[in-house]
Backbone atoms as SQL, in Angstrom:
CREATE TABLE atoms (id INTEGER PRIMARY KEY, chain TEXT, resi INTEGER, resn TEXT, atom TEXT, x REAL, y REAL, z REAL);
INSERT INTO atoms VALUES
  (1, 'A', 1, 'MET', 'N', 72.553, 190.840, 89.526),
  (2, 'A', 1, 'MET', 'CA', 73.995, 190.783, 89.653),
  (3, 'A', 1, 'MET', 'C', 74.443, 190.593, 91.095),
  (4, 'A', 2, 'PRO', 'N', 73.926, 191.353, 92.061),
  (5, 'A', 2, 'PRO', 'CA', 74.381, 191.161, 93.442),
  (6, 'A', 2, 'PRO', 'C', 74.067, 189.769, 93.978),
  (7, 'A', 3, 'GLY', 'N', 72.965, 189.154, 93.535),
  (8, 'A', 3, 'GLY', 'CA', 72.620, 187.816, 94.005),
  (9, 'A', 3, 'GLY', 'C', 73.621, 186.778, 93.537),
  (10, 'A', 4, 'SER', 'N', 74.068, 186.891, 92.279),
  (11, 'A', 4, 'SER', 'CA', 75.040, 185.933, 91.757),
  (12, 'A', 4, 'SER', 'C', 76.405, 186.144, 92.402),
  (13, 'A', 5, 'LEU', 'N', 76.723, 187.398, 92.711),
  (14, 'A', 5, 'LEU', 'CA', 77.983, 187.681, 93.395),
  (15, 'A', 5, 'LEU', 'C', 77.980, 187.081, 94.796),
  (16, 'A', 6, 'ARG', 'N', 76.861, 187.171, 95.454),
  (17, 'A', 6, 'ARG', 'CA', 76.743, 186.608, 96.799),
  (18, 'A', 6, 'ARG', 'C', 76.864, 185.086, 96.752),
  (19, 'A', 7, 'LYS', 'N', 76.198, 184.458, 95.772),
  (20, 'A', 7, 'LYS', 'CA', 76.284, 183.000, 95.629),
  (21, 'A', 7, 'LYS', 'C', 77.714, 182.577, 95.317),
  (22, 'A', 8, 'SER', 'N', 78.391, 183.348, 94.479),
  (23, 'A', 8, 'SER', 'CA', 79.776, 183.023, 94.129),
  (24, 'A', 8, 'SER', 'C', 80.685, 183.117, 95.343),
  (25, 'A', 9, 'SER', 'N', 80.498, 184.179, 96.123),
  (26, 'A', 9, 'SER', 'CA', 81.363, 184.344, 97.290),
  (27, 'A', 9, 'SER', 'C', 81.091, 183.276, 98.340),
  (28, 'A', 10, 'ILE', 'N', 79.845, 182.870, 98.492),
  (29, 'A', 10, 'ILE', 'CA', 79.525, 181.785, 99.430),
  (30, 'A', 10, 'ILE', 'C', 80.162, 180.486, 98.958),
  (31, 'A', 11, 'ALA', 'N', 80.105, 180.224, 97.654),
  (32, 'A', 11, 'ALA', 'CA', 80.712, 179.011, 97.106),
  (33, 'A', 11, 'ALA', 'C', 82.223, 179.021, 97.313),
  (34, 'A', 12, 'ILE', 'N', 82.841, 180.167, 97.127),
  (35, 'A', 12, 'ILE', 'CA', 84.292, 180.272, 97.314),
  (36, 'A', 12, 'ILE', 'C', 84.667, 180.048, 98.776),
  (37, 'A', 13, 'VAL', 'N', 83.900, 180.608, 99.688),
  (38, 'A', 13, 'VAL', 'CA', 84.176, 180.427, 101.118),
  (39, 'A', 13, 'VAL', 'C', 84.038, 178.960, 101.501),
  (40, 'A', 14, 'ILE', 'N', 83.004, 178.295, 101.018),
  (41, 'A', 14, 'ILE', 'CA', 82.811, 176.871, 101.318),
  (42, 'A', 14, 'ILE', 'C', 83.955, 176.051, 100.738),
  (43, 'A', 15, 'LEU', 'N', 84.372, 176.372, 99.523),
  (44, 'A', 15, 'LEU', 'CA', 85.481, 175.659, 98.894),
  (45, 'A', 15, 'LEU', 'C', 86.772, 175.851, 99.685),
  (46, 'A', 16, 'MET', 'N', 87.030, 177.063, 100.131),
  (47, 'A', 16, 'MET', 'CA', 88.253, 177.330, 100.894),
  (48, 'A', 16, 'MET', 'C', 88.234, 176.633, 102.248),
  (49, 'A', 17, 'LYS', 'N', 87.084, 176.545, 102.877),
  (50, 'A', 17, 'LYS', 'CA', 86.974, 175.810, 104.146),
  (51, 'A', 17, 'LYS', 'C', 87.306, 174.341, 103.924),
  (52, 'A', 18, 'GLY', 'N', 86.805, 173.779, 102.818),
  (53, 'A', 18, 'GLY', 'CA', 87.084, 172.380, 102.509),
  (54, 'A', 18, 'GLY', 'C', 88.558, 172.133, 102.265),
  (55, 'A', 19, 'ILE', 'N', 89.204, 173.062, 101.571),
  (56, 'A', 19, 'ILE', 'CA', 90.636, 172.926, 101.307),
  (57, 'A', 19, 'ILE', 'C', 91.426, 173.004, 102.608),
  (58, 'A', 20, 'CYS', 'N', 91.032, 173.891, 103.504),
  (59, 'A', 20, 'CYS', 'CA', 91.721, 174.005, 104.796),
  (60, 'A', 20, 'CYS', 'C', 91.572, 172.727, 105.613),
  (61, 'A', 21, 'LEU', 'N', 90.416, 172.118, 105.561),
  (62, 'A', 21, 'LEU', 'CA', 90.213, 170.878, 106.308),
  (63, 'A', 21, 'LEU', 'C', 91.032, 169.741, 105.720),
  (64, 'A', 22, 'MET', 'N', 91.208, 169.730, 104.402),
  (65, 'A', 22, 'MET', 'CA', 91.997, 168.682, 103.767),
  (66, 'A', 22, 'MET', 'C', 93.482, 168.858, 104.055),
  (67, 'A', 23, 'GLY', 'N', 93.929, 170.056, 104.409),
  (68, 'A', 23, 'GLY', 'CA', 95.328, 170.311, 104.688),
  (69, 'A', 23, 'GLY', 'C', 95.783, 169.777, 106.031),
  (70, 'A', 24, 'GLN', 'N', 94.883, 169.331, 106.859),
  (71, 'A', 24, 'GLN', 'CA', 95.212, 168.822, 108.185),
  (72, 'A', 24, 'GLN', 'C', 95.494, 167.322, 108.114),
  (73, 'A', 25, 'VAL', 'N', 96.515, 166.936, 107.371),
  (74, 'A', 25, 'VAL', 'CA', 96.828, 165.530, 107.160),
  (75, 'A', 25, 'VAL', 'C', 97.541, 164.974, 108.389),
  (76, 'A', 26, 'ASP', 'N', 97.196, 163.766, 108.761),
  (77, 'A', 26, 'ASP', 'CA', 97.793, 163.111, 109.919),
  (78, 'A', 26, 'ASP', 'C', 98.886, 162.159, 109.443),
  (79, 'A', 27, 'TYR', 'N', 100.119, 162.429, 109.822),
  (80, 'A', 27, 'TYR', 'CA', 101.243, 161.590, 109.414),
  (81, 'A', 27, 'TYR', 'C', 101.667, 160.625, 110.513),
  (82, 'A', 28, 'SER', 'N', 100.771, 160.256, 111.393),
  (83, 'A', 28, 'SER', 'CA', 101.127, 159.332, 112.465),
  (84, 'A', 28, 'SER', 'C', 101.473, 157.949, 111.917),
  (85, 'A', 29, 'TRP', 'N', 100.936, 157.595, 110.736),
  (86, 'A', 29, 'TRP', 'CA', 101.267, 156.297, 110.142),
  (87, 'A', 29, 'TRP', 'C', 102.764, 156.227, 109.840),
  (88, 'A', 30, 'TRP', 'N', 103.358, 157.349, 109.398),
  (89, 'A', 30, 'TRP', 'CA', 104.782, 157.367, 109.094),
  (90, 'A', 30, 'TRP', 'C', 105.580, 157.233, 110.378),
  (91, 'A', 31, 'ASN', 'N', 105.143, 157.911, 111.430),
  (92, 'A', 31, 'ASN', 'CA', 105.832, 157.850, 112.718),
  (93, 'A', 31, 'ASN', 'C', 105.852, 156.431, 113.259),
  (94, 'A', 32, 'GLU', 'N', 104.743, 155.731, 113.138),
  (95, 'A', 32, 'GLU', 'CA', 104.666, 154.359, 113.643),
  (96, 'A', 32, 'GLU', 'C', 105.486, 153.405, 112.786),
  (97, 'A', 33, 'LYS', 'N', 105.445, 153.582, 111.468),
  (98, 'A', 33, 'LYS', 'CA', 106.160, 152.672, 110.572),
  (99, 'A', 33, 'LYS', 'C', 107.671, 152.765, 110.756),
  (100, 'A', 34, 'HIS', 'N', 108.193, 153.966, 110.996),
  (101, 'A', 34, 'HIS', 'CA', 109.630, 154.171, 111.086),
  (102, 'A', 34, 'HIS', 'C', 110.127, 154.355, 112.516),
  (103, 'A', 35, 'ASN', 'N', 109.264, 154.143, 113.496),
  (104, 'A', 35, 'ASN', 'CA', 109.630, 154.278, 114.914),
  (105, 'A', 35, 'ASN', 'C', 110.289, 155.626, 115.200),
  (106, 'A', 36, 'TRP', 'N', 109.641, 156.692, 114.758),
  (107, 'A', 36, 'TRP', 'CA', 110.172, 158.036, 114.959),
  (108, 'A', 36, 'TRP', 'C', 110.077, 158.416, 116.420),
  (109, 'A', 37, 'ASP', 'N', 111.159, 158.967, 116.959),
  (110, 'A', 37, 'ASP', 'CA', 111.199, 159.330, 118.375),
  (111, 'A', 37, 'ASP', 'C', 110.570, 160.688, 118.662),
  (112, 'A', 38, 'GLY', 'N', 110.195, 161.435, 117.649),
  (113, 'A', 38, 'GLY', 'CA', 109.562, 162.728, 117.832),
  (114, 'A', 38, 'GLY', 'C', 110.537, 163.873, 117.958),
  (115, 'A', 39, 'VAL', 'N', 111.831, 163.585, 117.950),
  (116, 'A', 39, 'VAL', 'CA', 112.832, 164.623, 118.140),
  (117, 'A', 39, 'VAL', 'C', 113.735, 164.754, 116.916),
  (118, 'A', 40, 'SER', 'N', 114.251, 163.645, 116.416),
  (119, 'A', 40, 'SER', 'CA', 115.213, 163.702, 115.317),
  (120, 'A', 40, 'SER', 'C', 114.536, 164.141, 114.022),
  (121, 'A', 41, 'ASN', 'N', 115.336, 164.704, 113.134),
  (122, 'A', 41, 'ASN', 'CA', 114.837, 165.205, 111.867),
  (123, 'A', 41, 'ASN', 'C', 114.430, 164.042, 110.969),
  (124, 'A', 42, 'TRP', 'N', 113.379, 164.232, 110.175),
  (125, 'A', 42, 'TRP', 'CA', 112.891, 163.148, 109.321),
  (126, 'A', 42, 'TRP', 'C', 113.884, 162.800, 108.224),
  (127, 'A', 43, 'THR', 'N', 114.809, 163.708, 107.876),
  (128, 'A', 43, 'THR', 'CA', 115.790, 163.400, 106.842),
  (129, 'A', 43, 'THR', 'C', 116.797, 162.351, 107.304),
  (130, 'A', 44, 'ASP', 'N', 116.911, 162.145, 108.618),
  (131, 'A', 44, 'ASP', 'CA', 117.797, 161.098, 109.123),
  (132, 'A', 44, 'ASP', 'C', 117.286, 159.708, 108.766),
  (133, 'A', 45, 'TYR', 'N', 116.021, 159.593, 108.401),
  (134, 'A', 45, 'TYR', 'CA', 115.427, 158.305, 108.089),
  (135, 'A', 45, 'TYR', 'C', 115.465, 157.979, 106.599),
  (136, 'A', 46, 'LEU', 'N', 115.955, 158.895, 105.777),
  (137, 'A', 46, 'LEU', 'CA', 116.036, 158.656, 104.342),
  (138, 'A', 46, 'LEU', 'C', 117.289, 157.864, 104.005),
  (139, 'A', 47, 'ILE', 'N', 117.168, 156.946, 103.073),
  (140, 'A', 47, 'ILE', 'CA', 118.314, 156.183, 102.588),
  (141, 'A', 47, 'ILE', 'C', 118.731, 156.821, 101.270),
  (142, 'A', 48, 'ILE', 'N', 119.860, 157.531, 101.301),
  (143, 'A', 48, 'ILE', 'CA', 120.310, 158.241, 100.112),
  (144, 'A', 48, 'ILE', 'C', 121.521, 157.514, 99.543),
  (145, 'A', 49, 'THR', 'N', 121.275, 156.458, 98.799),
  (146, 'A', 49, 'THR', 'CA', 122.302, 155.732, 98.075),
  (147, 'A', 49, 'THR', 'C', 121.744, 155.395, 96.702),
  (148, 'A', 50, 'PRO', 'N', 122.595, 155.271, 95.699),
  (149, 'A', 50, 'PRO', 'CA', 122.103, 154.997, 94.350),
  (150, 'A', 50, 'PRO', 'C', 121.293, 153.711, 94.236),
  (151, 'A', 51, 'ALA', 'N', 121.557, 152.740, 95.083),
  (152, 'A', 51, 'ALA', 'CA', 120.821, 151.479, 95.003),
  (153, 'A', 51, 'ALA', 'C', 119.334, 151.659, 95.287),
  (154, 'A', 52, 'TYR', 'N', 118.978, 152.665, 96.073),
  (155, 'A', 52, 'TYR', 'CA', 117.584, 152.896, 96.434),
  (156, 'A', 52, 'TYR', 'C', 116.923, 154.017, 95.629),
  (157, 'A', 53, 'MET', 'N', 117.669, 154.653, 94.708),
  (158, 'A', 53, 'MET', 'CA', 117.137, 155.817, 94.013),
  (159, 'A', 53, 'MET', 'C', 116.780, 155.576, 92.556),
  (160, 'A', 54, 'GLY', 'N', 117.034, 154.418, 92.017),
  (161, 'A', 54, 'GLY', 'CA', 116.638, 154.140, 90.646),
  (162, 'A', 54, 'GLY', 'C', 117.777, 154.312, 89.650),
  (163, 'A', 55, 'PRO', 'N', 117.458, 154.124, 88.376),
  (164, 'A', 55, 'PRO', 'CA', 118.504, 154.098, 87.347),
  (165, 'A', 55, 'PRO', 'C', 119.151, 155.453, 87.058),
  (166, 'A', 56, 'ASN', 'N', 118.514, 156.553, 87.397),
  (167, 'A', 56, 'ASN', 'CA', 119.068, 157.868, 87.083),
  (168, 'A', 56, 'ASN', 'C', 119.786, 158.506, 88.268),
  (169, 'A', 57, 'ALA', 'N', 120.176, 157.716, 89.249),
  (170, 'A', 57, 'ALA', 'CA', 120.782, 158.270, 90.452),
  (171, 'A', 57, 'ALA', 'C', 122.253, 158.629, 90.256),
  (172, 'A', 58, 'LEU', 'N', 122.942, 157.909, 89.406),
  (173, 'A', 58, 'LEU', 'CA', 124.359, 158.178, 89.203),
  (174, 'A', 58, 'LEU', 'C', 124.549, 159.200, 88.087),
  (175, 'A', 59, 'PRO', 'N', 125.398, 160.188, 88.298),
  (176, 'A', 59, 'PRO', 'CA', 125.638, 161.160, 87.228),
  (177, 'A', 59, 'PRO', 'C', 126.469, 160.539, 86.111),
  (178, 'A', 60, 'VAL', 'N', 126.113, 160.840, 84.890),
  (179, 'A', 60, 'VAL', 'CA', 126.844, 160.341, 83.729),
  (180, 'A', 60, 'VAL', 'C', 127.467, 161.548, 83.041),
  (181, 'A', 61, 'PRO', 'N', 128.790, 161.543, 82.875),
  (182, 'A', 61, 'PRO', 'CA', 129.432, 162.700, 82.241),
  (183, 'A', 61, 'PRO', 'C', 129.091, 162.777, 80.750),
  (184, 'A', 62, 'ASP', 'N', 129.116, 163.996, 80.217),
  (185, 'A', 62, 'ASP', 'CA', 128.896, 164.186, 78.784),
  (186, 'A', 62, 'ASP', 'C', 130.127, 163.723, 78.025),
  (187, 'A', 63, 'LEU', 'N', 129.905, 162.957, 76.981),
  (188, 'A', 63, 'LEU', 'CA', 131.004, 162.480, 76.150),
  (189, 'A', 63, 'LEU', 'C', 130.980, 163.229, 74.825),
  (190, 'A', 64, 'THR', 'N', 132.134, 163.730, 74.430),
  (191, 'A', 64, 'THR', 'CA', 132.271, 164.374, 73.133),
  (192, 'A', 64, 'THR', 'C', 133.294, 163.582, 72.343),
  (193, 'A', 65, 'ASP', 'N', 132.855, 162.929, 71.314),
  (194, 'A', 65, 'ASP', 'CA', 133.717, 162.085, 70.474),
  (195, 'A', 65, 'ASP', 'C', 134.372, 160.971, 71.281),
  (196, 'A', 66, 'GLY', 'N', 133.725, 160.513, 72.324),
  (197, 'A', 66, 'GLY', 'CA', 134.227, 159.402, 73.111),
  (198, 'A', 66, 'GLY', 'C', 135.343, 159.766, 74.065),
  (199, 'A', 67, 'ILE', 'N', 135.600, 161.059, 74.270),
  (200, 'A', 67, 'ILE', 'CA', 136.678, 161.503, 75.151),
  (201, 'A', 67, 'ILE', 'C', 136.064, 162.338, 76.272),
  (202, 'A', 68, 'LEU', 'N', 136.452, 162.038, 77.505),
  (203, 'A', 68, 'LEU', 'CA', 135.977, 162.824, 78.643),
  (204, 'A', 68, 'LEU', 'C', 136.671, 164.177, 78.680),
  (205, 'A', 69, 'ALA', 'N', 135.936, 165.201, 79.003),
  (206, 'A', 69, 'ALA', 'CA', 136.533, 166.529, 79.157),
  (207, 'A', 69, 'ALA', 'C', 137.378, 166.557, 80.424),
  (208, 'A', 70, 'THR', 'N', 138.327, 167.439, 80.484),
  (209, 'A', 70, 'THR', 'CA', 139.227, 167.490, 81.637),
  (210, 'A', 70, 'THR', 'C', 138.583, 168.152, 82.849),
  (211, 'A', 71, 'ASN', 'N', 137.499, 168.913, 82.662),
  (212, 'A', 71, 'ASN', 'CA', 136.891, 169.627, 83.783),
  (213, 'A', 71, 'ASN', 'C', 135.698, 168.892, 84.384),
  (214, 'A', 72, 'THR', 'N', 135.551, 167.604, 84.135),
  (215, 'A', 72, 'THR', 'CA', 134.444, 166.855, 84.739),
  (216, 'A', 72, 'THR', 'C', 134.796, 166.489, 86.165),
  (217, 'A', 73, 'SER', 'N', 133.790, 166.400, 86.988),
  (218, 'A', 73, 'SER', 'CA', 134.040, 166.032, 88.384),
  (219, 'A', 73, 'SER', 'C', 133.288, 164.779, 88.730);
């Protein structure tokens, strides 16, 4: 039993080391593609308009019997 526990713990430690190494992702490709200055927030580079977000970007009000409710915004 102690031998299998030791093997299991060694395997877990090796697996966790691998996961930590994979977490060090380099996003320099994004910086180069969008000419990021290193200071401004990355959300300033997002285009938030319905034309770029797909068919479900615009809200569609619920219709009940073909009549819009008065409390829709």
